[in-house]
Structures are given as structure tokens and as C-alpha cells.
N, C-alpha and C positions, 0 to 999 in steps of 0.2 A: 426640402429635406437636406439636412447637413451631413456631409460625408466625413467619416472618421479620418482625421489627418495623420493618425499614427500609422507607421508602416507595420506590416505583419511581423517583422522581426522584433520591433520594439514592443508590440502587443504581446508576443510570446514571452519575452523577458519580464514584462510587467505581470503577466499571468503567474509565472513562477515565483516572482518576488512577493506577490500578494499572498501566495500560499505559505511562503517562509515566514512572512510577517504574522499571519493569523496563528500559525502553530508555534511561533517562536523558534523555529528550526529544530524543535524537539525530536521529530521523527528522523530528520537527517543526522542529527547527533547520534541517535541510536544506530542508524545505519553504519556510520563511520566506526563507532565503538565495536559493533558486532563484527565487522570485517577485520578490524585490528585483532579482535579476540580469536576469530577463526584461524587466522594465519599466524598467530603467536604460538600455536601448539596447545595441547590439552592441559599441560601443567601450568602454563602462564596465561591461559585464556581469560579467567576472571580478573586477574591482575591487569591485563592489557585493556579489558573492557572498562575497568574502573578508572584507569589512568586518564586524567583530564587532558593530557596531551594527545593530539591526533597523530597516528602513525601513517606511514606511506600507503598502506593498503586501504585505510579509511579515506584518504584523500583521493586515491584512484577510484574507489567506489563512488564517491560524491561526484567527481568529474564525469565518470562514465554514465551514471544515472541522469545527471543534469543534461548532458548532450543528447541522450535518447529522448528525454522529455521535450526538449526544445524541438528536435527533429519531428516528433510526433505531433506537437501542437502546430507546427508549420504545415504539416501534411493535412491535418484535420480541419484547420482554419475555422470557419464559421460554425461548424458542428460542435466545437469545443464546449459551447454552452449546454449542450445535451449530453455530451460524452463525459465531461469532467465529474458531474455528480455520481455517475455510475461507477467510475474508477475510484472515487473517494469512498463510496459505499463498500465496495468489495475489499478495499484496503483495510478498512476498519473491521469489517466482518471477519477477516482472517484471524484477528486476535481472539475471537470466540473459540475457534478451533484450537488455537495455540494454548490457551488457558485450560481448555477442557482436556487436552491430551497429555500435556507435559507438567512436570513439577516445577515449582518456582525455585529459581537459583538466586541465592542472596550473596552479596559481597561480604556480609557480616555473618557471624556465627548465629546470632540471635536476631531474628527479624519477624515481622508479621507477614505471613503468606497471603497472597491474593486469594487463595483457595478458601480462606476463612469467610470471605464475603461472596463466594461463588455459589450460585443457586442451581448450577447444572446448565448444560448447553441448551436444552429445550426451553427452559424459562428465560434464560438470558437472551436467546436469539428470537424469541416470539415476536416482539415488536418489529425487528428488522425483517423477519420473514413476511410479516403482514404487509409492510411497505413494499417489499420485493414483489409480492403477488399482485398488489394494486398496480405497480409499475408495469408488470408483464401484461395485466389485463388492459391497461391503457394502450400499450403497444399493439395488442391484438385488435383494438377498436379503432385507433387513430391512424395506423400505418396502412395505406391502401396498396402500396406496392408489395407484391408477394416476395420478390427477391430481397428487398430491404428488410421485410419482416423476418424472413428466414435468417438473415445475417444477425439481426438483433437477438433472436432466440438462441442462435449459436453462441453469441457473445455472452449471454446469460449463463449458458452451460460452461463456457470457458471460465467465467468469473467464479463459479462454484468450484471448479477444478483447481484454479490458481490459488484461491483463498484457503483451500485445504492443503494443497501440495507444498506451497512455499513455506508456511510455518512448520509443516511437518519436516521438511528438509533442514530448516534452521534449527528446529528443536533437537533433531537427531545429531546434528553437527556440533552443537554446543552443550548438549546434554540436559536441556530443560528450557525454561523461558524466564526472562526478566524484562524490565522496562526497555532496555536497549534493544533486545531481540524483538520485542513487540513493535517498536518504532521502525526497525529494519523491515519487518514483515509488511507493515503498512506501506512503506515506500516501494518495496519490491513488487507487491501486488498491484499497487496503483500504476506503477510504470509499465508493468507487464500488460495490464489491461489497456492502458493508453496505447501501447505498441500494437496490440491486437486490433484495436479499433482503427488505428492508422492503416493497417494492412487490409482489413476487410471492408471498410467504408469508402 
């Protein structure tokens, strides 16, 4: 059996870099733009989010989130193969709450709202909820340790809470949602879930 020659630190960085490569850094760009907008003030918020230049608050948010993610991956280690898909799921699920509750904010006066193609939370989330229920059922059957099972069920409840509360906070803060805010929600929920797994597991 061949032993992996990569150090755990290198593996953690490759893990993050792979995610950036797959998404094209789209969610991180949204995170930086959103934080720049939040700290720019209400009047300059949309202008700051639209600006292609990254401000100091956006850079700080990126560095802070990246350091937390690296620390969590180093703590979780081999369990990352099971934990990461869960974090990615909740990050993307959070956008369903975002779109359902808030109005679309556009940088332009005339634009096509996402709401035009929105079928409501129940219909849009149906497939995701089915997968979630299958995953929970798998946990109930496959996990033999009662202590670990309780932790995983608690983490599912935390996932529901975070995927609702984080977009809710962002939406109230910026007064709606847009592509940047959705990207920020994905990153923040993913990182929060990663952090919770690192604590509980």
C-alpha cells in the first residue's frame, strides 16, 4: 500500500485551491464585494459592490475566511472526504432561503430579476431535501456509535440554522440579495459548517 507523500499542510492548501479552481473563485469574489459594500455605508453600498477593485475589507474577509478554512481542514484531516460535501450542500442550500425571502438588488435600473424564474421555496428545494433525507437515513443506518450519530444529527440541525440565519443577516444588512451576496452566503455557511465540524468531531 502506497503512503501519501504529501504533508497534511500541502494537502489542505491543495484542497482549497481545488475548490477555487472548480468555482473560478466566483463565491470568494462575491464575499469580498459584499464585505466592501457592507462597510462602505448604505449610500455607497451598491457602488462599492459593483467596483471591480477589491477594498481593504474585502481582502480582510478573504484572509480571515481562508485561515479558518485551513485550520479546520488541518483539524478534521481524513474526515474531510465526508465533511466537505455536507458543508458544500448547506452553503448552496442557503441561497434558496436568500432568494425566497429577499428582493433582488440590481446595479442597473432595468434588469431581469431572478424572481421571474423562481418557483417558490418548496418546489426549488424539493430535490435538495430528498437528498438530505436520504443522507440522514444513511447516517442512522451506517453509524454504529451513538455518540457520533448524535453529533452528526446535531450538525444537520446546525446546518439548517446557519443556512437560514446567515443569508437572513446578509439580506437585512444590504437590503436584498444579488449574485455577490449569494456568493458570500455560500462561503460563510460553508466555512461556519466546516468550523462546527472541526469543533464537534
